[in-house]
N, C-alpha and C positions, 0 to 999 in steps of 0.2 A: 504494500500500500504506500502511496506517496503522501507527502505533506498536504497537497491540495485535496486529495480524496478524504483526508481525515478532518479537515477544518472547514467550517462554513466559510463562504466567500468573504465576509466582512471581518472575520476573526484575524487577529494579528498572527503572523507566522512565528514559528519557533525561533527563527533568527531575530525577529523584532522583539519578541519577549526576552530573549537572551541579552540583546542590546540594552533594553530598558532595565533589566535586573542588574547588569554590569554597571551602567551609569549611576543608577541609584545606590548601589553598594559603595561605589567610590564617594559619591556625595554624602552618604550617610556617615561613612568613616571620617571624612573631612569635617563635617558639621559636628560630629561627636567630639573630635579633638578640639575644635574651636570652642564648643560649648564648655568642655572641661576647663580649658584655659581661662575663658571669660568668667566662669563661675569661681574658679580659684582666685583670680584677681579680685573679683567682687567680694568674695568671702573674706579675704585678707583685709581689704579696705573697710568692710562692714564691721569686722571684729575689732579692728583698730579704732574705728569711730565709737564702737560700743564701749571699749575699755577707756578711751580718752574722754569722750563726751557724753557717754550714757545713751547713745543712739540705740534704740531697740528694734526699730523697723523702718523700712523705706518703701514708699510706693513706687512701682514701676509703671511708666506710661508709654503707650505707643500712640504717637500723635498727641492728642489732648485727652485720650481715654486711659484711665487707670485699668491696667490689665492684671496686676498682681501686687501683693504686698510681701516683701521679703522680711522675715523676722529672725532675730538671733534666738537660737534655741538655748535657753538657760537651764541649768540644773534645777530640778524640782525642789531640792532641799539645799539649804545654805551650807551644809556639811554634815558630818556624822561623828559620833563618839566611837572611839575604838579602844580596845585593850592594848596599852603600850607597855605596861609593866605587869605581867601576869602574876608574879609573886605577890606584889602589893595588893592586887585585886583579889587574889585567892585568900590572902591573909584577912582582908576585910570581910569577905563572905564567911570565912570560918568563924570569925568573931561575932558577926551580926546575924548570919543566916546559916548556921551549921547544918540544918536539915537539907540544904541544897549542895552538900559536898558529898562526893563519892569516896570510896576507900582511899584511893590515892587522891591527894588534894587537887581535885578537879571540880570546877563549878559545872553543875548540870546545865547542859546546853540551853534548855528552854528557860531556865532562870536567868542565865546570862543574857539571852535575847530580851527577856522581859525587863531586866535591870538596865540594859543599854537603851531600851525604849523609854525608860523613865528617867534617863540621865539627861541633864541639861547643862549646856556650856555657859558659864558666867564669864563674859568677855572682860569685865572689869577686873576680876581677880585671877582669871586664867584657870579657874578650877572647874571640875565637873561635879555637879551636885544632883541629888535625887530630887525630882520635881515636887514630890509630895512631902518628904521629910526634911529637905534642905541639907541632908547629910552630905559631906564631901566624900566622893567616891574615888579612892586612890587607885592608881594604876591605869587610869583612863586619860586619854587626851582627845583633843578636838582636831579633826582633819577637815579643813575647809574644802568645799567642792571645787573641782578644777574649773578654770575659766571656760566660758563657752568656746566651742570649737567648730560649730556648724551653723548654717543658715538654711532656711527653707522658704519656698514661695507658698503663698496662699492665693490661689487664683480667684479673680473676680468672677461672678457667675458666667459672664460671656467673654472672659479674658482671653482664653485660647482662640475663640472664634474671632475676636477683634484682631489678634495678632495675625491670624490667617488672612482676614480681610485686608489688613494693612499690607501684608506681603503681596496679595493679589493685585492691589492698587498700583503696584510699581514703586511705592514710596520707599521701599527698602532695597531697590535694585543696586544702589552703590554699595550698601553693606554686604549684600549677597555676592555681588561681583568681587568685592574685596576679599570675601571669605574664600573664594576660589581663585583669587588672583587673576581675574580676567577683566578685560575692558568692557564696561557696559555699552550697550548699543545706544546710539544717539537717536533722538527724535521720538 
């Protein structure tokens, strides 16, 4: 059977489909690389602005239309309390809650989790205290959360459609041509 016998007359040929797939594969790879670079540059600038000026989000516009809001993803918690001196922590539990100690001096995991959940960091004194009893809990320290390291877009309801409409209008021809390092057609 030949290609003409298998395909309806208006259907693209196998060669045409192969050409389209090849061109789009190259374009896709190029756009992915450009997108990754642009996003990395933007992320660096955004995180610097967040750290230096407290900027938390930026609206992205195409033309005059807002298409997305990029937001710095901050840690949900300001930090956490961790056991930094196990001996001091275990000694305190032995003295105040011996029922939560196993034969070898080890704090029962569920009690440690509960106690860490009740631990509060006092920034003024630099100590960790029990939130209900105000007792100082030795052997614990405060680890602040790491600084933000990522950003994410939140698209406007029609944001992606607006970007595609803007692309179709030809308004982005120079940007697209530059992405592929080709001269845009005149007129």
